[in-house]
N, C-alpha and C positions, 0 to 999 in steps of 0.2 A: 523539501528534502525527502528523498526516497529512502525509507528505513532499510529496505532490502539491500540497497547499494552501500549502505553505511555499516550494517551490523557486523561485518567481518573486517572492518577497517580499524586500524590503530589510529585514534584521533587525539591530537594534542590541542588544548584550548589555551590561547593567550589571554589570561584573566588579569585585568588591570585594577579591578576594584570599582570600576564605573558601572553604570546601569546597563550599557550596551553589552559588554562582555559577560556580565552576570546573567542576562537573559539568554545569551548564547548557551551557557551551561544548562539552563532550564530547558531550552529547546531540544538539546541533545538528550537530556535526562528523561524528558517526557516520551521519547521514542524508545526508552529502555536501554539507552547507551550509557556507558560509564567512561567518559574520556578522562585522561589525565590533564590536570591544569598546571599552568606554568605562569609565574609572575616574573616578568623581566625587570631586573633591577637596573635602573639607569639613574644616575645622579652625580652631581659634582662632588669633589673631594670634601668640601666644607658644606654639608647639607644645611646646617643651621643658618649659614650666611644667605642661603637662597630661599628660606622659608619653604623647603621642599615638603610635599605632602605624601612622600612615599610610605611613611609609617602608617598613616590612615588608609592609604590604598591597600597595603598588604593586609591590614586587619579586615577590611571589607572583602577582599579576595578570599581570605581564609574562611570567613563566615559563609560565603557562598559555596565554596568547595565542600565544607563540612556538611552543609544543608543537603547536598545532593550525593554525599558519600564518595566524593572524588579526591584523589590524591592531589596535593599542591606542592610544587617544587619551585624554589627561587633560583632563577638563572641570572648570574651576574654578567651583564653585557656592558658594564660601565666603560671599560677601556675601549672596546670597539666603537661605542658611540662617540666618545671624545676624539678618537683617532680618525674616524671616518666621517661621521655626520658633521661634527664641529669643524674639522679641517675644511671640508667642502664649503660650509657656510662662511667661515672667516675668509677663505681665499676669494670667494665671490664678492662679499661685501667690501673687502679691501680694494677690489678692482672696480668698485662703483656699480656693481651689478645687483640684481634683486633675486636672491636664491630662495628656495623653499626647502627648509630642513626636514619638514614632515614627509616630503616625497622620498628623500634619501633615507630617512629612518625606516620606511617600509622596505626599501630595497636592501639596505645594508644590515638592519637590525632585526626587525620582526620576521622577515622571510630570509634573512642572511645569516647573521651571527647566531641567532637562535637555532637555525637549522644545523649549523656546523656543530653546535654544542649538544643539542638534544633533539631537535626536530627531525634529524635524519633517521631516528628510530621509529618514526610515525609515518603513516600513509597520507594523513591529512592534517593540516594546521588550520584550526578554526579561529577566526577573529570576529570582533564586533563591528567590522566595517559595514557601512551602508553601500553595498555593491552586490551584484548578482553575477552568475556565470551561466553560460549555455554551451552545449556541444554541437558541432556541425560535422556531419559525415562528409568526408572528402573522398570522392571517387577518383581512382586512377586505374591505368591498365593492369597494374600488378596487384593492387589490393585496395581495400577501403580503410581509411584511418579516421580518427576523431580529432577535431580541432577545437580546442577550448577557447572561448571568448570571455573577456572581461566586459560585463554589461552594467548599465546604470541601475540605480535603485528607483523605485516609484516615488520616493521622497526627493524632490529636486533641491530642497534646501539642505538636506543632510547627506545627499549623495557624495561618496568619497572616491569615486573612480579617478578623479584628478590626482588624488594623493597616491594612487596605485599605478599610475601610468608609466612608471619607470621600472616596474618589476620584470623579471625574466620569465620566459615561458615555463621553465621547470618550477619556478616559484608559484605561478598561477595554477599549474597542474595540481599542486598540493594544497592550494588555498580553498577554504570552505567558509562561506559567509552565511551562517544560519539565520541572521535577522535582516539580511539584505533586501528581502521582499516586503518588509514592514515599513510603515511610516513611523517617525520618531514617537508620535503620540501613542501609537499602538504598543510600542516597546515599553513606554512608561506605564500604560494600563496593565500590561502583563506583569511588570515588576511589582506594582502595587498589589495586584491580585494575589501574587505568589509570596507577598510579604518579604521581598528581597531587601536586604539592609541598604542597598544602594538606590532604591526606587526613587527617592527624591533628591538624589545627589545631582548637583549642577554639572553640566558638561565642562570639561577642562577647556580653558581658554589659553593655556600655555603652549609650549613647544612640544609637539608629539605627545609623549606621555611623561614629560618632565613637570607636569602639574602646574604649580603656581609661578614658575619662573617666567618673568617678563622678558619679551624678546629683546628690548633695548638693554636691559641689564645683562642679558646673555652676551650681547655684542660688546658692551662696555667691559665686561670681565676679561675679554681676550684682546680687544683692540684699543681700549681706553677712549680718550677723546682727542679730536683734532679740529679745533675751532677754525672757522673760516667765514667769509662774507655770505650773506643772503641778499640777493639782488633781484629787483623787480625786472622781469624779462622785457616788458614793453618800454620802460624808461631808462633802464640802466642804473636806477637809483638804489643805493644801499639802504636796506630797511632794518638790518640787524645782523646777528651772528648766530651761526649754527655750531653745535658741539662736535659734529662729525657727519660727513655725508652718509655714512653707513647707518645713521639713525633715521634716514628719510627714504621714502619710496616715491616713484613717479605716480602722480595722481593723488598723493596724500593731502588731506585737508586738516584732520584733527591733530591736536598736539603741537601746532606750530608756535603758538604763544606770542605772535606779533600783533601789534595794534593795527587798526584799519582793515581788518580782515572781512570776509574770509580770504585766506591765501591758499593757493594750490601749488604743490611742487610740480614743475613742468620739465626741469632739465637739471643735470648734474655735470659740472666741469671738473673731472677728477684731477686733471693736471694742475689746475689753478685753485682747486679746493673751493669752488664757488657753487652755491646752491641757488638756482633760479626759480623764482615763484611768480605766479600771476594772480592778479586781483580777481579774475573771473574764472569760472569753471570751463569756459568754452574757447580759449585761445586756440587757434588752428594748430599750434605746435603741440598741444596736449592730446591730439588725436592722430591716429595712424590707421590707414585703411590697407596699406600694402607694406609687408615687412617680412624679412627672411627668418627662417629657423634653421638650425644646424644640428648635427648629431641626432637625427630622428631615431628614436628607439621604438621599434615595433615589438609589442608584447609577445605576439605569437608568430611572428615572421610574415604576417600579411601586410602588404602596403596599402595605404589608404586610397580611396578613389578620388576623382577630381572634385566632386561636390561633397562638402563636409559640413559639419558644425564643429565649433571649438570653444574652449575656455582658456583664458589667460590668468584667471585667478579663481578662488573658491567662491563662486556665486551660483545662484540657481539658473542663470541664463546660459543658453547655448547659442552661440553666434554663427549664422550661416556664412560660408565662405567658399572660395574656389582655391584649390591647391595646385600649384605649378611645380613639377619636379625640376630640380636643378642638378647639381653634381650629386655623387653618392651621399645619402643621408641629409641632403639639403633641399629645402623647399622654399618657394615664395608663397606667402599667404596673401590672397586677395579677398579681403572681407567685403561682404555686400554693403556694409555701412561703416563709417569711421568708428574706431574703438578708442575709448578713453583710457589713458594710463598704460599704454604699451611700453614695457621697460625691458632693457637688455638683462638677460639672466633669468627672466621668468620662463616657466615652462608653458608652451602652447600645447594644450592637450587636444588631440584629434579624435572626433567621433564621426559616425556615419550621419547621413542627412537627418535621420530620425532621432539622433542623439541617443541611440540604444547601445550599439557596440562601440567600445573604446579601442582604437588602434594602437595608441601609444602617445608619446610626446617628444617634442624637440625644444631646444633652448632658443629663445628669441635673441637675435644678434644685433638689432638696430641700436 
């Protein structure tokens, strides 16, 4: 970070109480900056029913803000989350698709609803995402302009550009990722050295910043259960009963609970409410090498090249592929090798060949 570029900027920090956003405050404070901190309140109506950790989160966020002499304000985005992110998620899973609520949380809440309520008063919004940005000078006959790119973190395991691949250009313009150039272990070391209260706190495994809320419980709360048959793909033999197709994803292995395993989810028949599984990890139907994506969202207006790398889930690997343009916003992905667990509704996140710059993402439609 260039302190001269930041010293006259009004900076808001989204402080969650976790170690990453806590180190963000430290990184800005050590440059002599005094950002204002904001804790975004997201939670269901009956927090005790969900074992929500928001009270602990807020306590830790408050301690970090006090340590560095920053103001902390609570911003309630509860209604926006449930109206936008939850609706998106439930609509997708009800249709048998595989959504990613964390992706939409960044677009609609962290860089959306927060901006409408408080972020518009600030030049930059700093978060604890593992991502970086860079600017490119674009030359034209009339003038030169700067183009901002979302770029990957050096930590392939923690990189979160895939969760940011649906944000808008104006949101990226205001985004600041002060720890994006670090490895996760380095962030932990800084937190320990600076005696931050969140230094040894485990990373959240829940949905976005809803803490301990389990994804299946989140789904059950809104859609309930809809039992149906589980059938072995190769033999047509019924091996058990599922509680709802929306509790399962293509490629899933864990949590099946059927004898004679391991079993892998390979197909959903939404019309018949049948879940198809296979005894082995490698049935041909579990892999796809060519698949379409639609509604491609370019973060900064730049369209991807023919040769790309991609992700279809949050993993350290970037998969090489060729991109074939179809109609507006639609592409056919031709991966260099078959990909396991390609599922409709997933976001296919597109990067350059060096998996450095992120162009955006589109929804898989197979």
